[in-house]
Structures are given as structure tokens and as C-alpha cells.
C-alpha positions as a Markdown table, in Angstrom:
| # | Residue | x | y | z |
|---|---|---|---|---|
| 1 | Met | 31.0 | -38.7 | -2.3 |
| 2 | Glu | 34.4 | -38.3 | -0.8 |
| 3 | Met | 37.2 | -37.1 | -3.1 |
| 4 | Gln | 39.7 | -39.8 | -4.0 |
| 5 | Val | 43.4 | -39.0 | -3.5 |
| 6 | Thr | 44.0 | -39.1 | -7.3 |
| 7 | Asp | 41.1 | -36.7 | -8.0 |
| 8 | Pro | 42.0 | -33.1 | -9.0 |
| 9 | Leu | 41.7 | -30.6 | -6.1 |
| 10 | Leu | 41.8 | -27.7 | -8.5 |
| 11 | Ser | 40.7 | -27.7 | -12.2 |
| 12 | Val | 41.0 | -24.8 | -14.6 |
| 13 | Asp | 38.7 | -25.5 | -17.5 |
| 14 | Ser | 38.8 | -23.6 | -20.8 |
| 15 | Leu | 39.8 | -20.3 | -19.1 |
| 16 | Thr | 39.8 | -17.4 | -21.5 |
| 17 | Ile | 40.7 | -13.8 | -20.5 |
| 18 | Asp | 40.2 | -10.8 | -22.8 |
| 19 | Ile | 42.1 | -7.5 | -22.8 |
| 20 | Gly | 41.2 | -4.9 | -25.4 |
| 21 | Gly | 39.4 | -7.4 | -27.6 |
| 22 | Ala | 42.3 | -10.0 | -27.7 |
| 23 | Asn | 42.3 | -13.3 | -25.8 |
| 24 | Val | 45.5 | -12.9 | -23.9 |
| 25 | Val | 44.7 | -16.2 | -22.1 |
| 26 | Asp | 42.9 | -18.5 | -24.5 |
| 27 | Asp | 41.2 | -21.8 | -23.6 |
| 28 | Val | 43.6 | -22.8 | -20.9 |
| 29 | Ser | 42.9 | -26.0 | -19.0 |
| 30 | Phe | 44.9 | -28.0 | -16.4 |
| 31 | Ser | 44.4 | -29.6 | -13.0 |
| 32 | Val | 46.4 | -30.3 | -9.9 |
| 33 | Ala | 45.8 | -33.0 | -7.3 |
| 34 | Pro | 46.4 | -32.8 | -3.5 |
| 35 | Gly | 50.1 | -33.0 | -2.6 |
| 36 | Lys | 51.2 | -32.3 | -6.2 |
| 37 | Val | 52.9 | -29.3 | -7.9 |
| 38 | Met | 51.7 | -28.1 | -11.3 |
| 39 | Ala | 54.1 | -25.7 | -13.0 |
| 40 | Leu | 52.9 | -23.1 | -15.5 |
| 41 | Val | 56.0 | -22.2 | -17.6 |
| 42 | Gly | 56.6 | -19.6 | -20.3 |
| 43 | Glu | 58.2 | -16.4 | -21.3 |
| 44 | Ser | 57.2 | -13.1 | -19.8 |
| 45 | Gly | 53.8 | -12.0 | -21.2 |
| 46 | Cys | 52.6 | -15.5 | -22.0 |
| 47 | Gly | 49.6 | -15.2 | -19.7 |
| 48 | Lys | 50.7 | -17.4 | -16.8 |
| 49 | Ser | 50.4 | -14.7 | -14.1 |
| 50 | Leu | 47.0 | -13.6 | -15.5 |
| 51 | Thr | 45.9 | -17.2 | -15.1 |
| 52 | Ser | 47.1 | -17.2 | -11.5 |
| 53 | Tyr | 45.3 | -13.9 | -10.7 |
| 54 | Ala | 42.1 | -15.3 | -12.3 |
| 55 | Met | 42.3 | -18.3 | -9.9 |
| 56 | Leu | 42.2 | -15.8 | -7.0 |
| 57 | Gly | 39.7 | -13.4 | -8.4 |
| 58 | Leu | 42.4 | -10.7 | -8.7 |
| 59 | Leu | 42.4 | -9.8 | -12.4 |
| 60 | Pro | 43.3 | -6.2 | -13.1 |
| 61 | Pro | 40.4 | -3.9 | -14.2 |
| 62 | Ala | 41.5 | -4.0 | -17.9 |
| 63 | Ala | 41.2 | -7.8 | -18.0 |
| 64 | Arg | 37.9 | -9.7 | -18.3 |
| 65 | Arg | 37.2 | -13.4 | -18.0 |
| 66 | Thr | 35.0 | -14.3 | -20.9 |
| 67 | Ala | 34.8 | -18.1 | -20.6 |
| 68 | Gly | 35.9 | -21.0 | -18.5 |
| 69 | Arg | 35.5 | -22.4 | -15.0 |
| 70 | Ile | 37.9 | -22.6 | -12.0 |
| 71 | Leu | 36.8 | -25.6 | -9.9 |
| 72 | Leu | 38.0 | -26.1 | -6.4 |
| 73 | Gln | 36.8 | -29.6 | -5.4 |
| 74 | Gly | 33.8 | -29.1 | -7.7 |
| 75 | Glu | 32.9 | -25.6 | -6.7 |
| 76 | Asp | 33.3 | -22.9 | -9.4 |
| 77 | Leu | 35.3 | -20.1 | -7.9 |
| 78 | Ala | 34.8 | -18.0 | -11.1 |
| 79 | Ala | 31.0 | -18.0 | -10.5 |
| 80 | Met | 31.4 | -16.5 | -6.9 |
| 81 | Thr | 30.5 | -13.0 | -6.0 |
| 82 | Glu | 33.3 | -10.8 | -4.7 |
| 83 | Arg | 32.0 | -11.2 | -1.2 |
| 84 | Gln | 32.0 | -15.0 | -1.5 |
| 85 | Phe | 35.5 | -14.9 | -3.0 |
| 86 | Arg | 36.8 | -12.9 | -0.1 |
| 87 | Lys | 35.8 | -15.8 | 2.2 |
| 88 | Ala | 37.5 | -18.4 | 0.0 |
| 89 | Arg | 40.6 | -16.3 | -0.7 |
| 90 | Gly | 43.2 | -17.2 | 2.0 |
| 91 | Lys | 41.1 | -19.9 | 3.5 |
| 92 | Asp | 40.7 | -22.3 | 0.6 |
| 93 | Ile | 43.1 | -20.9 | -2.0 |
| 94 | Ser | 46.0 | -18.5 | -1.4 |
| 95 | Ile | 48.8 | -16.8 | -3.3 |
| 96 | Ile | 52.5 | -16.0 | -2.8 |
| 97 | Phe | 53.5 | -13.0 | -4.9 |
| 98 | Gln | 57.0 | -12.7 | -6.6 |
| 99 | Glu | 58.1 | -9.5 | -4.8 |
| 100 | Pro | 57.7 | -10.1 | -1.0 |
| 101 | Thr | 59.1 | -6.7 | 0.0 |
| 102 | Ala | 56.6 | -4.9 | -2.3 |
| 103 | Ser | 53.7 | -7.1 | -1.1 |
| 104 | Leu | 54.2 | -6.5 | 2.6 |
| 105 | Asp | 53.0 | -3.3 | 4.4 |
| 106 | Pro | 56.2 | -1.5 | 5.3 |
| 107 | Leu | 54.5 | 0.4 | 8.2 |
| 108 | Thr | 53.1 | -2.7 | 10.0 |
| 109 | Thr | 55.0 | -5.4 | 11.9 |
| 110 | Val | 55.1 | -8.7 | 10.1 |
| 111 | Gly | 53.4 | -10.3 | 13.2 |
| 112 | Ala | 50.4 | -8.0 | 12.8 |
| 113 | Gln | 50.1 | -8.8 | 9.1 |
| 114 | Ile | 50.1 | -12.6 | 9.7 |
| 115 | Val | 47.6 | -12.1 | 12.6 |
| 116 | Glu | 45.3 | -10.0 | 10.3 |
| 117 | Ala | 45.3 | -12.8 | 7.7 |
| 118 | Tyr | 44.3 | -15.3 | 10.4 |
| 119 | Arg | 41.6 | -13.3 | 12.0 |
| 120 | Ala | 40.0 | -12.5 | 8.7 |
| 121 | His | 38.8 | -16.1 | 8.6 |
| 122 | His | 38.7 | -17.1 | 12.2 |
| 123 | Gly | 36.9 | -15.7 | 15.2 |
| 124 | Ala | 40.1 | -15.9 | 17.4 |
| 125 | Ser | 41.3 | -13.4 | 20.0 |
| 126 | Arg | 44.4 | -11.4 | 19.2 |
| 127 | Ala | 46.4 | -13.5 | 21.7 |
| 128 | Gln | 45.3 | -16.7 | 20.1 |
| 129 | Ala | 46.0 | -15.3 | 16.6 |
| 130 | Tyr | 49.5 | -14.3 | 17.7 |
| 131 | Glu | 50.2 | -17.8 | 19.0 |
| 132 | Gln | 49.1 | -19.2 | 15.6 |
| 133 | Ala | 51.4 | -16.7 | 13.9 |
| 134 | Arg | 54.3 | -17.6 | 16.1 |
| 135 | Gln | 53.8 | -21.3 | 15.3 |
| 136 | Met | 53.6 | -20.5 | 11.6 |
| 137 | Leu | 57.0 | -18.8 | 11.7 |
| 138 | Val | 58.4 | -21.9 | 13.3 |
| 139 | Asp | 56.8 | -24.1 | 10.6 |
| 140 | Val | 58.5 | -22.0 | 7.8 |
| 141 | Gly | 61.9 | -22.2 | 9.5 |
| 142 | Ile | 62.2 | -18.7 | 11.0 |
| 143 | Ala | 64.5 | -18.7 | 14.1 |
| 144 | Asp | 63.6 | -16.5 | 17.1 |
| 145 | Pro | 60.0 | -16.1 | 16.1 |
| 146 | Asp | 59.1 | -13.9 | 19.1 |
| 147 | Arg | 61.5 | -11.2 | 18.0 |
| 148 | Arg | 60.6 | -11.5 | 14.3 |
| 149 | Leu | 56.9 | -11.0 | 15.0 |
| 150 | His | 57.6 | -7.5 | 16.2 |
| 151 | Gln | 59.9 | -6.5 | 13.3 |
| 152 | Tyr | 59.0 | -4.5 | 10.2 |
| 153 | Pro | 59.6 | -5.9 | 6.6 |
| 154 | Phe | 62.5 | -3.5 | 6.0 |
| 155 | Glu | 64.4 | -5.1 | 9.0 |
| 156 | Leu | 64.3 | -8.5 | 7.3 |
| 157 | Ser | 66.2 | -10.0 | 4.3 |
| 158 | Gly | 64.4 | -10.8 | 1.0 |
| 159 | Gly | 64.5 | -14.5 | 1.9 |
| 160 | Met | 63.0 | -13.8 | 5.3 |
| 161 | Cys | 60.3 | -11.6 | 3.8 |
| 162 | Gln | 59.4 | -14.4 | 1.4 |
| 163 | Arg | 59.0 | -16.8 | 4.3 |
| 164 | Ile | 56.7 | -14.2 | 6.0 |
| 165 | Met | 54.6 | -14.1 | 2.7 |
| 166 | Ile | 54.4 | -17.9 | 2.8 |
| 167 | Ser | 53.3 | -17.7 | 6.5 |
| 168 | Ile | 50.5 | -15.3 | 5.5 |
| 169 | Ala | 49.5 | -17.5 | 2.6 |
| 170 | Leu | 49.4 | -20.6 | 4.8 |
| 171 | Ile | 48.1 | -19.4 | 8.2 |
| 172 | Cys | 44.5 | -20.4 | 7.4 |
| 173 | Gly | 45.5 | -23.8 | 5.9 |
| 174 | Pro | 44.4 | -23.4 | 2.3 |
| 175 | Arg | 44.0 | -26.5 | 0.2 |
| 176 | Val | 45.6 | -24.8 | -2.9 |
| 177 | Leu | 48.6 | -22.5 | -2.9 |
| 178 | Val | 49.4 | -20.4 | -6.0 |
| 179 | Ala | 53.1 | -19.4 | -6.1 |
| 180 | Asp | 53.8 | -16.6 | -8.7 |
| 181 | Glu | 57.5 | -16.6 | -9.4 |
| 182 | Pro | 58.3 | -17.1 | -5.6 |
| 183 | Thr | 62.1 | -17.2 | -6.0 |
| 184 | Thr | 62.7 | -14.6 | -8.7 |
| 185 | Ala | 63.9 | -11.9 | -6.5 |
| 186 | Leu | 66.1 | -14.2 | -4.3 |
| 187 | Asp | 69.7 | -15.3 | -4.6 |
| 188 | Val | 70.3 | -19.0 | -5.5 |
| 189 | Thr | 71.0 | -20.1 | -1.9 |
| 190 | Ile | 67.7 | -18.6 | -0.6 |
| 191 | Gln | 65.9 | -19.9 | -3.7 |
| 192 | Ala | 66.9 | -23.5 | -2.7 |
| 193 | Gln | 65.7 | -23.0 | 0.8 |
| 194 | Ile | 62.3 | -21.7 | -0.4 |
| 195 | Leu | 61.9 | -24.6 | -2.8 |
| 196 | Asp | 62.8 | -27.0 | 0.0 |
| 197 | Leu | 60.2 | -25.4 | 2.2 |
| 198 | Met | 57.5 | -25.7 | -0.6 |
| 199 | Lys | 58.4 | -29.4 | -1.0 |
| 200 | Lys | 58.0 | -29.9 | 2.8 |
| 201 | Leu | 54.5 | -28.2 | 2.7 |
| 202 | Val | 53.4 | -30.6 | -0.1 |
| 203 | Ala | 54.7 | -33.6 | 1.8 |
| 204 | Asp | 53.4 | -32.6 | 5.3 |
| 205 | Arg | 50.2 | -30.9 | 4.5 |
| 206 | Gly | 49.1 | -32.4 | 1.2 |
| 207 | Thr | 48.9 | -28.8 | -0.2 |
| 208 | Ala | 48.3 | -28.6 | -4.0 |
| 209 | Ile | 50.6 | -26.0 | -5.5 |
| 210 | Val | 50.3 | -24.1 | -8.8 |
| 211 | Leu | 53.8 | -22.8 | -9.5 |
| 212 | Ile | 54.2 | -19.9 | -12.0 |
| 213 | Thr | 57.7 | -19.6 | -13.3 |
| 214 | His | 60.0 | -19.1 | -16.3 |
| 215 | Asp | 62.9 | -21.0 | -14.7 |
| 216 | Met | 63.2 | -24.6 | -16.1 |
| 217 | Gly | 65.6 | -25.5 | -13.3 |
| 218 | Val | 63.0 | -24.7 | -10.7 |
| 219 | Val | 60.5 | -26.8 | -12.6 |
| 220 | Ala | 62.8 | -29.8 | -12.8 |
| 221 | Asp | 63.5 | -29.5 | -9.0 |
| 222 | Ile | 59.9 | -29.3 | -7.7 |
| 223 | Ala | 57.2 | -29.9 | -10.3 |
| 224 | Asp | 55.2 | -33.1 | -10.8 |
| 225 | Asp | 53.5 | -31.8 | -14.0 |
| 226 | Val | 54.2 | -29.0 | -16.4 |
| 227 | Ala | 52.0 | -26.8 | -18.7 |
| 228 | Val | 54.1 | -24.8 | -21.2 |
| 229 | Met | 52.3 | -21.6 | -22.2 |
| 230 | Tyr | 53.0 | -19.5 | -25.3 |
| 231 | Ala | 51.2 | -16.3 | -26.3 |
| 232 | Gly | 48.2 | -17.1 | -24.0 |
| 233 | Arg | 47.8 | -20.7 | -25.0 |
| 234 | Ile | 49.0 | -24.0 | -23.7 |
| 235 | Ala | 51.5 | -25.5 | -26.1 |
| 236 | Glu | 52.3 | -28.6 | -24.2 |
| 237 | Ile | 51.3 | -30.3 | -20.9 |
| 238 | Ala | 53.0 | -33.4 | -19.5 |
| 239 | Pro | 54.5 | -35.1 | -16.4 |
| 240 | Val | 57.8 | -33.3 | -15.7 |
| 241 | His | 60.1 | -36.2 | -16.5 |
| 242 | Ala | 58.3 | -36.9 | -19.8 |
| 243 | Leu | 58.5 | -33.3 | -20.8 |
| 244 | Phe | 62.3 | -33.0 | -20.2 |
| 245 | Gln | 63.1 | -36.3 | -21.7 |
| 246 | Ala | 61.0 | -36.1 | -24.9 |
| 247 | Pro | 59.3 | -32.7 | -25.5 |
| 248 | Lys | 56.5 | -33.0 | -28.1 |
| 249 | His | 56.2 | -29.3 | -29.1 |
| 250 | Pro | 58.9 | -27.3 | -31.0 |
| 251 | Tyr | 58.6 | -24.4 | -28.5 |
| 252 | Thr | 59.3 | -26.6 | -25.5 |
| 253 | Ala | 62.2 | -28.3 | -27.2 |
| 254 | Leu | 63.8 | -25.0 | -28.2 |
| 255 | Leu | 63.1 | -23.6 | -24.7 |
| 256 | Leu | 64.9 | -26.5 | -23.1 |
| 257 | Ala | 67.8 | -26.2 | -25.5 |
| 258 | Ser | 68.3 | -22.5 | -24.5 |
| 259 | Val | 68.9 | -23.4 | -20.9 |
| 260 | Pro | 72.7 | -23.2 | -20.1 |
| 261 | Lys | 74.3 | -26.5 | -19.2 |
| 262 | Leu | 77.3 | -27.3 | -17.0 |
| 263 | Glu | 79.0 | -29.2 | -19.8 |
| 264 | Asp | 78.8 | -26.2 | -22.2 |
| 265 | Ala | 82.2 | -24.8 | -23.2 |
| 266 | Pro | 83.2 | -21.5 | -21.4 |
| 267 | Lys | 81.9 | -18.4 | -23.3 |
| 268 | Ala | 80.0 | -20.6 | -25.8 |
| 269 | Asp | 77.1 | -18.9 | -27.5 |
| 270 | Leu | 73.7 | -19.7 | -25.8 |
| 271 | Ala | 71.0 | -21.3 | -28.0 |
| 272 | Thr | 68.2 | -18.8 | -28.8 |
| 273 | Ile | 64.7 | -18.9 | -30.3 |
| 274 | Glu | 64.6 | -16.7 | -33.4 |
| 275 | Gly | 62.0 | -14.0 | -33.6 |
| 276 | Thr | 59.8 | -12.4 | -30.9 |
| 277 | Val | 56.6 | -13.4 | -29.1 |
| 278 | Pro | 53.6 | -11.8 | -31.0 |
| 279 | Thr | 51.6 | -9.1 | -29.3 |
| 280 | Pro | 47.9 | -9.7 | -28.7 |
| 281 | Asn | 47.2 | -7.6 | -31.8 |
| 282 | Glu | 49.3 | -9.9 | -33.9 |
| 283 | Phe | 47.7 | -13.1 | -32.9 |
| 284 | Gly | 46.6 | -14.9 | -36.1 |
| 285 | Val | 44.0 | -17.7 | -36.6 |
| 286 | Gly | 46.7 | -20.5 | -36.6 |
| 287 | Cys | 49.4 | -21.6 | -34.3 |
| 288 | Arg | 50.8 | -18.6 | -32.4 |
| 289 | Phe | 54.3 | -20.0 | -32.5 |
| 290 | Ala | 54.2 | -20.3 | -36.3 |
| 291 | Asp | 56.4 | -17.3 | -37.1 |
| 292 | Arg | 59.3 | -18.7 | -35.0 |
| 293 | Cys | 58.9 | -22.4 | -35.6 |
| 294 | Pro | 61.4 | -24.4 | -37.8 |
| 295 | Leu | 58.7 | -26.9 | -38.7 |
| 296 | Val | 56.1 | -24.3 | -39.9 |
| 297 | Thr | 53.8 | -25.1 | -42.8 |
| 298 | Asp | 50.9 | -23.3 | -44.4 |
| 299 | Lys | 48.5 | -25.4 | -42.3 |
| 300 | Cys | 50.1 | -24.1 | -39.1 |
| 301 | Arg | 49.3 | -20.5 | -40.1 |
| 302 | Arg | 45.7 | -21.4 | -41.2 |
| 303 | Glu | 44.6 | -23.6 | -38.3 |
| 304 | Gln | 45.2 | -23.7 | -34.6 |
| 305 | Pro | 46.1 | -27.2 | -33.6 |
| 306 | Pro | 44.3 | -28.8 | -30.7 |
| 307 | Leu | 46.1 | -30.5 | -27.8 |
| 308 | Phe | 46.8 | -34.0 | -29.2 |
| 309 | Asp | 47.0 | -36.9 | -26.8 |
| 310 | Cys | 50.6 | -38.3 | -26.9 |
| 311 | Gly | 49.9 | -40.9 | -24.2 |
| 312 | Gly | 50.8 | -41.1 | -20.5 |
| 313 | Gly | 49.2 | -37.7 | -19.8 |
| 314 | His | 51.4 | -36.0 | -22.4 |
| 315 | Arg | 49.6 | -33.6 | -24.8 |
| 316 | Ser | 50.9 | -31.2 | -27.4 |
| 317 | Ala | 49.3 | -28.5 | -29.6 |
| 318 | Cys | 51.4 | -29.2 | -32.7 |
| 319 | Trp | 50.5 | -30.4 | -36.2 |
| 320 | His | 53.9 | -31.9 | -36.6 |
| 321 | Ile | 54.6 | -34.0 | -33.5 |
| 322 | Asp | 56.0 | -36.8 | -35.8 |
| 323 | Arg | 58.7 | -34.4 | -37.0 |
| 324 | Met | 60.1 | -33.5 | -33.5 |
| 325 | Val | 63.4 | -35.3 | -34.4 |
| 326 | Glu | 64.1 | -32.3 | -36.7 |
| 327 | Ile | 63.8 | -29.9 | -33.8 |
| 328 | Cys | 66.3 | -32.0 | -31.8 |
| 329 | Glu | 68.7 | -31.6 | -34.7 |
| 330 | Val | 68.1 | -27.8 | -34.8 |
| 331 | Ala | 68.5 | -27.5 | -31.0 |
| 332 | Ala | 71.7 | -29.5 | -31.1 |
């Protein structure tokens, strides 16, 4: 049966990752359709990057997937052998890392690195591969591609290196692109250019993008749907406009309130979320946001709330969704 346009291209189903006996990613589920952007948002250490590495079969040695499936058009990537995954990685699903200069080989020209990525999955000659690499540089907006192909990473700017990384990730035409903090190391002008490039890829190629970020401004600019992660679990998942207009989880509401706004008075204190994120050894049996939540009750500490359906594709893991107006007052 042919896949319908609205069907998910990638589905992460109940993914659980263990490190040292603690579930640092716990029962995480989401999906992304062709031509859509799903953003995974959260503070550093919430498990979003580990989730992205699991999708590529690139978990560090200390991490172990203990449950869950990663379905790419119905095929479970998590069940593949490493040899099978090597064939899928780059061709079917690819990744852009957050530090382009650290991810590129400093001793090899960028052209040779793009060519290597292409020839790993195609039986093309070196000349054919170079022509494909040249066209890829044109597609990502790099001027004078013939000269750039023969340059080394240290001869290029951070923004140019990120475009090279995108070229490597896309040269084999993957259906899914995972972007792990792709604009973190770039200045705001280059950030905007990279985001515009990613939007173009979605529009022109129908690529499904899983965007890993902590930047709510980036989310508002590019995402179609958002999954907010906290301490390894999904706190809230929703279409982007619904999440920004009416968050249904206290963590999301406080996170949005902490983002600086243009109308804020100069030198005004920024809103903060009291407390700190628990370490894996401190995870309790209840809601992991309980110790920082203004709405906390005994039930929150005793029982982990499921993701309640709030309608319109909006779900929240909170026992007190009906009290969210109180959070709005606290955030204000």
C-alpha cells in the first residue's frame, strides 16, 4: 500500500534509553510526516540529543536502548544490525551535528568529504560523485562551488562549514533529516540563513526534519509540531501555534515566559524557573517536574501522569491541566 501524504514518515514509539540503571530517555513517542518539521525542545541534559542519536544508531557505549521502536515508513531501524544501519544511515536518514567545524575532517578537503558520503551509497565514479557534490553546494547556496570543493574546513567560516555538513547529510537524498542544534554555534545572521535553507529543503524535497533545539525562537520560526522534553520524558506535544498560544503543561508555560521579549523594559529581570533539573539518580516515581512546579500536589509526587489528550493533536503530561490559568498568573 502506498504511503499517504499525511502518514508519518518517521515514528518513534515508546523509546527508552538506560544509562547506569536510570531511564535518561523514558517512553518517548512522536512522529513526523513528509515535508514537516518536528522540534524536540528542552534544557540541556533532557535527553533530546540522545533521542536523536538513537534514531541514527549512534548511541554512546554507556547508553543502551531498552525498549521502543524507531519506524521509518514501517521499517524498524532499532531492530537493524549495525551493517544494515550503515546502509540506511545517510541514504534513508541523516544527521547534522551542532558543531560543524568539529564534525568535519580538518585534513581532508570538503569536496572529498562530500564525495565520500555519496560514494558510500552509490556505485558512481569519482568524477560523477564530484559533479554531484558540486551541484549539492549550489543547492545549499554556496557561491563559487568549484573553488570551495578544494578547500579545507579551516579555510571556511562557521556558516559555510554548516552548509557543507548539510550537503554531506543530503547528498544521498535521505527521507529524514535529524538536525541536532544546527544553529547553536552560529551568529544570528547565519542562523537565519541556515533556517531559511532548511525551510527550502522541506518545501522543495519533502524532507521530514526532526529539529533538536533549546531555542524557542527557532521553534517558532520553522517547526510544525513541538515535543517539549523534561528530564527524559515528554511533558507536552502539540502543533507549534497551539503550544505557543495556550501551553498545557506548567514547564512549557514557564519556559515560554523565560524567553526575553522586545517589549520588556531595559535591564528588567528575566523570568526564571526555580530549582534545578533532577539528575537521573534523583528521578522519583511521580512527575519529574514536581519539585519545581507551582501546581504540585502529593499526587504529582506519587504518580507519573500520562499524556492526556487535550484535542487538536495537543497532549500534556500533567494532572492539573485545568489549573493552567494559575501558571499564567505566576509567569506574568
